[in-house]
N, C-alpha and C positions, 0 to 999 in steps of 0.2 A: 463393554467387552475390550478386545484388547485392537485400537487403531494407529497405522503406520502413515506418517507424513513424512513426504520426500519432498525437500525445498533448497536449493542450487543458496538462496538465498537464506543469511541467516545471522547471529551474534558474529562478531560485534556490528556489521552493517547494523544503519537504522535506516528504515523506509517503508514502506505501508505494505509489504509482502511481511515484511521482518513484524512489526508489528501486529500481524491479522494473523501470523503464522501462530506466534507465541500467546495474544490470547487467545484464542481459538482450544489452542491445549490444553492452557492454564482451568480455562472453565472445563472442558471437558475431566479434566482432573478432577477438575473442584465437586463435576456429579457421581465423580466414583469410575470412571473409565482408564483403563493403561493407556498411555501412548506413548509411542514410539517415533521418535525426530530422526530421521536420516537427514543429516545436515552436510556441509564437507567436513563442519570435526572430526569428523569420522573415520576421514581416508584424506592419504596424498592431497596437496594442492599445488595448484602455479598460478600467478597474479594473470587477474583478466586481461589482454591488451588492449590497451589506452585508460585502462581504471584499473591500475595495479593494488585498490584498495581493499577488490573484491576479486575471492579467493574460489577457483572451480576446482572441482573434484575431481581426481583422477581416480573415477571409482569402477571398477567393470561387473557386469550385470552377474556374474556370478559371484563377486563378492557380496554383491544384494542376496542374490538367490540363498544364500546359506544366512543369509541375518533374517530374511521372509520366513525359512522354513525353520529357524530357530526360533521365532516370533510367534507363527500363528497364528497372523492379525485375520478378523474377521474382515476389515476394512482397508482396503490401501488407498490413499488420498495422494496424488502427484502435482504441487503445487506452482513449480516452475517446470520450465520448458530448457532446460541448459543441460551440463553433461547430467549432473545425479538423476535429472530428470528422465533422459532419455534410457541410463541403465536403468533406474527401475521398470520403466515402460519394458524391457525389453525380458526382465526379468521376471515379471506379473506375467508374459506373454506365455513365458516360457514354464512356467508352473502352472499354467491357466487359473490364474488370478483375474476377476472382476476388478477396477481398479475408478476412478475417478477422474478427472483434473480442475484446473481450474487457470481459467487467465484473468493475470493480476497487469499485465505492463504490455505498451506497446511498441514490443519490439521490433517490428521492422522498422518503422520510425525511428526509434534509438539508435538502432544497429545502421542506418541509412546515413544518419547526423557522423558515424565516427569509416565511416569503410563505403565504396562502393557498389552497394550491393541493394537493387534494387527492392523495394517493398511487395512487389506481386511474386518473387519467387521467396523471399520471406514468409509469407502469407501463407501461401503453398505448403511451405513446410510444416508450418503450426497448424494447420489443416488436416497433414498429416498424426503429426505428433498427437492431436487431440480427438481424433478419427478412430481411435481403438478405445479411447475410454465411453462406460455407460454412459457417465453424465458428464459433461464440463458446466463447470459452476463459473458466474461472472459477475461483477456487479453491475446490478439494475442498468446501470448510466450505461454501457457499454454493451448489451445481450442484443438489443435492433441491429447495430451494426455488424456485428458477428455473424448475425441472420445475416443480411445483406452480402455477406463473405461465402456465401455458406458452409458455415461453420453451425454441424449438429448436434442435435440432443441438449442443447444450452438449458440450464437452468439458473436460478438468481438466487446470489451470496452475498447480502449485503454486508455494508461495515458499523462498527461500534466506535465508542470511545470512554475513557475512565472518567465522567464524569467526577471524581473523589479524585482526582491528582488534576486533571485540569477546571480547575474553579477560577471564578474572580477574587481576585487580592488584595483586597480597595486599601490594606494598610500596609501593602508595597512601595519603600519609598523611592521616587523618581528616580530613573537616571540618566535624563537626557532633558534636553528643553523640548517640550510640546511643540503641534504633536508628533504623536511618533508612527512613524508603518515601519512594517518588523516581512521580514519572509522567513519561513523556517522549512528545510528540505534540504535535497540534494541540492552540492553547490558545480551543477553541471549542464552541459550543455542542450542536451533536451526540459529544464526547467526556460526555459528562455529570459533569463534573470536580466539580460541588459532592456529589457522591454518595461520590467520598475528602476531600475538604478537609473536610467537616463531619464524618469522624471524629474520635469519640472515643480517641485513640492515642498512646502515647508516645512519646520521641524527636522528632524533626522530621518534615517532609514536607516534599518540594523537588518544581517541577515544570518542567520544560526544556522549552524550546520556545514558539513564537508564535504569535500570531492573533486574532483579534478581538477575544476577551472576556478577554482578559490586563488591559489597565488598568482593566476592573471589578472583575476579580478578587484583582488586586491591590490592591485601595482596601477590600475586603470582610475579604481574608483577609491581616490585617499578621502575621501569626505564620509564614503560609508563605514558604518564600523562592523567589523566582519568577528565573531565571535566564536566561530568553527563550531565543532560538533557541540550539544549538549544532552542532557538526559535525565530522566525523573526530576524532579523537586524544579531542580534547579533549570530544567527547559521551560516548565510550565510558571515561575516566575517570571522568569525573561517575556515569553509570549503574552502573560496576564496585563504586563506592563503596557503593550503596545494600545495605540489611538486604532489602530486599522490595518488587519494583515490582509499585504497585498501578495495575489498568488499570478505570477505570469504564464503558469505553462500552459499549452495548447493541445497538451500531449498526454494528460495524467485521465487515466480511468476512472476514478472516483474521488481521490485527497483526502484521503483520514483525516490529514493535517487540517482542514478546512472546520471540520467538525471540530477536532481538538481547539482552535481559534477559539470558533462559536461557544464554547463551553466554558473558554475563561471569561465569555464576555463580550468578545472582538468580533465587532465585523469584519466581511470579506469583502473585498473590490478585487474582480476578477474577469476575466475576459469569455462573452460568452460561449463555453462550449461546451466539451462533453460531462466532466464531473460537475462544475460551476454550477452548471444550467440544474442539475440534479437537487443540486443541494442549496443553491442558494435562495430563497425567496426575494424578488426583489423590494427591499424600500423597509423588509423585515432585518434579517440579519446578514446581508450586504446587499452589494451590486453591483450587475453585471454593464460591461458597455466594450465597445469595441476602443477605444478610447479609456483606455485604464487611467491614467490621469483625472479623468470627471469620474471616474469608479469610487476611486478612492477619495477622493473631494468627500461625495454625498455622504461615503460612509461612514465620514466622521459624525453624522450629523443621526445616525442611528440609536436605538437604546440596548445599549449591553443588556440586561436584563430580556429584551427580548430576542438575542440572538443566544444566552447562555438555556433559554427555552426550548428552543427549536435544537440545542444537542442534548437535551436530559430524553429526547424521546430516540436517539439509538445506543443501543443498547448492547454490551457483545454477549451478554444471554438471547436477547432475540434472535443475533446471526449467528452464535453457535445450534441454537435448536434446528434454524435452517440449514445448515452446512449438515449436521446428523440427518436429515432426514431426505438430503442427498444424497448420501452414501449408496455405494455399490455392495451389500452383504454376501460373504464370502459362504456365510452359513446357509446352507436351503431350509433350515429350520424356524428360522427368526428371519420377520417378512423387516424390509427396512421403516417400515411405521414405528415397530418396538423397540429401535434406536432413539427415538424421543421418549418413548417412556422412561428407557432406564434411567435417566437424570432422577426420575426418583419425585 
């Protein structure tokens, strides 16, 4: 069937939303479905304030109505609450199309770091956005919190990891004096990177990723190696070289990169917050502690094989089946359950 996915986050951005939408779309294609991605690359864009690497689409609902009318999708999913998400929502309402949404990012908390906008106002706006959806998909880590905030029609949508790309690489020559502590992700205020970079740890610290805070942090921490953004096999090789993956974020709703580290055989050290609490089994594939240094040092003792075994349980096939079953179909003669059967 034809499926339209609208997302404000898209390539060349590197983040969990882009990874999730890309892998879901690729899996759907592999099962024979036709997927149209409505992303900023189809429209004129402007730079996002305080984060110029992100481009915001100048998309009007009328233009999206025409795209939807031409495509005639059986299902529409809106992945993000940005300008493109709002325009697609308006277009669906005008056309009388059912749609689903997903909640990926703690937008109110991230916005508060950049502007004096009360989170209560932002959450109220998000509830309006998602309130018209047939279902709102969210990582199982965050569903209970959203329910407490009175979001409605919530259904789980988990995440996966490419275990063929992210794998142990014992033949990779060491690039530093051990132990090696690594962070991978956006170099931005919401990632709370100083909580990692300020730690008194043996060996070396690496930061892999790009973002608005990169120039400032490079100057502030000259002894840390900053590699910038990496992709594909290059990223996986650098991640597999780590002894511990340190995740200082307090706000991530899931943390796909935790699974990627585990798939490489690398244990995780993190604070006991939403995403890590769901994914990390204490003393097995990582360590959680309000004292991040203590967690990082304990993680050095963990089995790399056990970390790998944990990640293997998360597949993109399973996540995509969950996504299909959550969709709201606009063909009355085809029940939602049939969407899962179409994978063959």
